[in-house]
N, C-alpha and C positions, 0 to 999 in steps of 0.2 A: 829871545823875545822878537816879535815881528815889528817891523816898522809900520806905524799907522798909515803912513803915506803909501806904502806898498800895498797895504790892504785895500785902500781906496781905489787903487788902480787895477784891481782884479776885474775880470770879465763878469758880467751879470749872469745869474742863473739861466738855464736853458728856457724855462717857462717864460722868462721875460723877453728872451730873444725872438719869440714866435708871434708877437702881436701882428705883424704884417701879413702872415700866411692866411688868416681868415679873410682878409680883404681880397687877397689874390684869388682864393677859391671862389669867393662870391663873384668876382669879375669874370672868372672862367665859366661858372655855372649859370649866371643870371640869364644870358641869352637862351640857354637850353630850357631853363624853367619857364621863361616867358613864352617860348615856342610851345612847350607842353601845355601851358595854360591856355594859349590861344587855340591849340588843337582841341582841347577838352571843351572850351567854350563854343568852338565852331561845331563840334559834334552835337553838343547839347542844343545848339541853335537849329541844326538840321532836324533833330528829333522832335523838338517843339514845333517846328514848321510842319512836319508830317502829321503830327497830332492835330494841329489846327486845321490843316487841309482836310484830313479825314472827317473832323467834326463838321466842317462846312459842307462837305459832300453828303454826309448823312442827312443834314438838314434839308439839302436840296432834293435828295431822293425821296425822303419821307413826304415833303410838301407836294412834290410832283405826283407821286403815286396816289396820295390821298385825293387830290383834285381829280385825277383821271378815273380812279375807281368809283368815287362817289358820283361822277357824271355818267357812270355806266359805260365808260370807254369812249369810242368815237375818235374824232380828230384830236391829235395830240399837241397842236400848236399852243393852246392856252396853258395846259399843264406844263409844257416845256418852259413857257415864259415864267410861270410860277417858280419852277425849279431854279432858273437862272437868277431870279430876284433873291431867293433865299440864299443861294451861294454867294452872291455879291454882298449880302448883309453881314457875312462873316469875313474875318480877316486872317491872313497868314503873315505873321511877323509885321503887323501894322498895315498891310496892303489888302484891299478887297480881292476876293476870289472871282475871277472872270471865267465863265464857261460859256460855250455856245449852245444854241437850241438843238443843233444837229437835225434839222427838220427837212425832210424830203417826202412830200405827200405821195409820190409815185411808188414808194416802197412799203412793204408790210410794216405796220405800226409807225409809218412816217419817218423811219430812221435813214440818215444819210451815211454816216460812217460807223464803223464798229469800235474803233479805238480813238483815243484823243489825238489831236494833231501834235506834231513835233513843235516844241516851243521856239525852235530856231526858224520855223517857216513863217508863221504869222499867228498873232493872237486872235481869238482866245485859244488857249491850249488845253481845254477840257470840254467835255460834252455830256449830254444825257442820251441814254439808250433805253427805248421802251420795248417791252415784250411780255411774254407769258411765263409764269413760273410753274413748273411741274415738280411737286415735292412728294409724289406718291412713294418714291423710294428715298427714305431719309438719308441713305448713304450716297445718293447721287442726285442732288437737287439741281434741276436744269433751268437755266434762263434761256428761253427760246425767242429770238427776235422775229422768227418767221411765223409764229402762231399768234393770231389775234385773240387776246383774252376776253372773257365775258362771264357774266354771272348766270347766264341761261344754262340750266341743266335739268332737262326733263324729257319725258317720253310721251309721244302723241300717236294715237292710232287713228287712221283714216281708212274707211272701207266703203266699197260700193257693192251692195248685195241685192241682186234682182236678176231673174232669168227670163229671157224672151224680150223681143223688141218693145221698147217703151216701158219696161218694168222699173226703170230708175225714177219715174215720175211719182211712184208711191211715196207718201210723205215720210217714210222712215227707211228709204232705200240707201241713203248715204249717212255715214256716221263719223263724228269727230269726238274722240275721247282723250282728255288730258289727264294722264295718270298722276295720282298723288302717291308718291313713294317716299321712303325715308330719306332719299337723297335729293328730293325735289325742293328747291328754294320756295318757301311758302309765299314769298312776295313776287314770284315770277308770274307774268301774265302773257297770254297770246293776244297780240293786237290785230293780226291779219293772217288769213290763209288764202293762198292763190292756187287754184287747180287749173292746170293747163293741159287740155286734150291734145294739143299739137306740138308739144315740146320735143317729142321724139319721132316726128314724121307723120303723126296722125292727121286726119282731115276732119275730125269731128267738130261739132258745134253744140252749144247749149241752146235749148229751146224752151221758151216760156219763162215763167218766174218760179223761183224756189219757194217751197212751203215747209214750215216747221212741223214736226210730228206732233200729233195730239194723243198718241198711245192708243189709237183706235184703228182697227178692231183689237189689236194686241201689240205689245211692245216687240221690238225686233230681237232683243236678247231673251230667248225663251228656250227652256230645255225640252227634250223630247216628250217628257211626261206632261208638258204644258201646265205644270203647277208652280214652277219657279221662274220668275222673270224680274226685270228691273226697269224702271221708267226710262223712256228714250231721252228725256230732257231733265238735266239736274244742274242746279247751280245758277240759273238765270232767273231773275225776279221780274223782269220787264220784257215780256214777249207778247206780241199780237199774233194770234194764230190765224187771222183772216186776212190774207193778202188781197189786193195790193197795198193795204195799209202798212205802214212801216213796222218792222219787227222790233223796234226799240233797241235792245242791246246787240242784236245781230242784224247786220245790214248786208244784203246781197247786191252785187253790181257786176257788170260785164264789160271790163275795160278794153277788150280786144276779142277778135274772133277766136273762139275755142277757149276763152279764159273766163273763169268764175272767181270773183274776188269776194271774200267774206270778211267784213270788218267788225270788231268787237269793241264795246265800250261799257262804261259803268252805268248803273241804273240811276238816271238823273231825275226820276219822277219825284216831284216835290213832296209827295205824300208817300212816305214809307220806302223811298228808294235807298237801299242799303248795299246792294251788290256792287262790287268794284271791278267787274269784268270777267273775262274767261280765265279762271284760276285753276290750279291743280285740284283735281277731283271733279271738275265740271265736265259735262258731256251734252251733246245734243245730236239729234238725227233730223234729216230733212229730205225732201224730194226734189229732184231736178232732172228734167227730161233731157235727152241727148239724141243727136242724129249723126249718121255717117261715122260712127265709132267702129273700131276694128277695121281701120283702113277702108271704110266705106263698104265693108262686106255685110252690113246688116246686123252685126252683133251689138246692137245698141243696149247692152246690158252690162252686168258686173264683169263678165269675162272680157268683153270688148275693151273696158277701161284698162285692164291689165295688159292685154295684147298690144295696145297702142303705146304702152309705156308712159301713160299719163303721169305727170309730175305734180307734186304738192310742195309748196314753199311756205314755211311758217316764219312769222316775224314775232320776236319776243321783246318784252320790256320789263323793267322793274321800276316801280314808282313813276310810271310815265316816261321813263328814259329808255330809248331803244337799246337793245343789247346786241353785241356783235355775234355772228357776222351780220352786218347791216344789209346785206343782200338776201338774208333769210337762210334758214336751214332747209335743204331740199331733199326729197326722196321720191321714188317712183313706185307706182302701183305694180304689184306682181299678181299675175293670174294663178291662183293657187289651185291645188288638185284634190283637196280633202272632200270627202263625201258626206252627204246628209245622214246616211245610215250609220256613220261612225260617230255621230254626235252622242255625248253621254245622255243616258236617260234622265239622270238627276244632276242638276247643276252643282258645281262646287264653288267655293269662295276663294278668290286669289289672296294668298297671304301677303302679296306685294302691294296690291291696290285696294283690297277689300271689296272688290266687285265680282260679279258672277263670271264663271267660265262655263260656256256651253258649246265650245268649238273643239273639234278633234285636235287642233294644233295647240290647245290649252292657252290661247291668247285671251286675256281678260277683255270683256266688253265686245268681243267679236261675235256677231250672230252666226248661227249654224248655217252652212251652205244651203242654198235653195233646193238643189237636186243632188242625186247620188251619182251622177255621171262625172267622173274625175276630170275629163277634158271639157266639161261644159256644166260646171256646178253653179254658175251664176254669181261668182264672187271673185273680187280682187281686193287686196288691201296692202297697206304700207305702214310700217312702224318707223317713226322718225325719232332719232335720239339726238338731242342737243346736249353736247358735253360741256359747253361753257368755255373750252379752250384754256383751262388753268386759271391761276390767280394773276391779277395785275402785278407787273413788276417794272421797276425803274432803276436803272443803274446810272449813277453819277460817277464820273472818272476825270482825272486831271493829272497832268505833268507840268510842274511849274519850276522855273529856275530858282535856286537858293538865293536868298537875300543876305548879303554880308552883314555881320553884326558890328557896329561901330563902338569901339571901346574908348572913345575920347582921345586921350593923349597917345594911346597906342595906335589910333587910326582904325579903319575897318579891317575886319578879318576877311581876307579875300577867299572866296569859295568859287573859283572859276570852274566851269564845266560840271558843276554839281546841280542836280535837280532832286526835288522830292515828288514822289508819285503816290497816289492813293485812289481808292475806289470804294464805293458803298452801294449796296443794293437793298431796296425796300420793296415790300409787297403789300398789296391790299387784298384782304380775304373777304370774298363776297358773303360767306356764311356768317361771319361775325361783324363785318363792317369796320374792322380794325386794321391798323397799319403796324408794321414792325420791320426791323432790319433783319436780313437773312444772309446766311453764308451760301455761296453758289459753288457747286462742284464742276458743272459743265456750262459753257457759254457757247450757244449756237448763233453764229453770225459770221459772214453774211448768209443770205438765203440763196437758194438756187443751186444748180450743179456747179 
């Protein structure tokens, strides 16, 4: 038999002897677990900071491009202020987002820098970049800071048709036709046309006062059979055909030697005034005498206008808001060589504009040349295409230092030398009047060689 006292002195089972090992392992692993926890929380904090920064930049870009696009472009100072305010109204880890206007009027679209400033240099550490978006190729959407965007997209024909000195005084010798095509913004208007006889070294001058066509004895656009024609004036409801009384919607002036300025306005007649200006599909012809054209060589006719390289500058607007380029879209008359004998006997109708084609070059609304002498056919003309410069685009971008997350008794989680960076690009579509965020494949900045 065993002695009870000896039994009581036996060593306890192994399971009982291991109570202190769990505490030991906890002491060993606790710093590692806390470190891992802090790392995970820090990474999550960085991720949330980037999400919040991206959200604030999206708001800034959308607000800025909406203001800029609805204003029809122009100076970007106010839209930049709007973007800065929207960015500041958002927070990243409890702090407002501060970005700069990045405004430098001497540069295209008023941009100063292409990239955000380094946060170690000086705040603010983000900025706004304005430009045009070209998304014709969906696989390569381009943000171009060197192109001034605009909603103007249209084609205008200007011709001078008349043979012999003094022929341009005929009331339908000059013509301006604003094509209405499927790509033309229906809200687009022509505010002003400037014809400059001296832009390329000419010495010509305008003589007398312009007069609007009254379709007599016959319209200018007439086929060889003389059975198919179209009116010289379409789309204007307030015109006075008897100068020097004002012409209502069409006003002629002569701001400098060799310059003719034509301004267009809405019909403000209190009785039945409904027309809102020079719109797509409108056209008119007028007479305006000239002297010393063709470098003073006596060719004061349609040929002389082209030989002098006479320029035409057109200014567009939408809803009364001027469209870029604000210096106007320019083109130069060319002395063409088509012959009257080659004009079609029967006019055709352009599928693009819905107007008549009577010219050998198949240009809608262009009268047949006056003569069949190729080098002296009495005609020059220019087609001016306003492309609009793409869609309005604003890019908001920033690099900000990470903000440590304070865990109370554990203290702040230090994130030295860590930054979060984000960017967002928004566009304004002239065709729809809507804004949206877009992905950019190519970023063109800075400008120049």
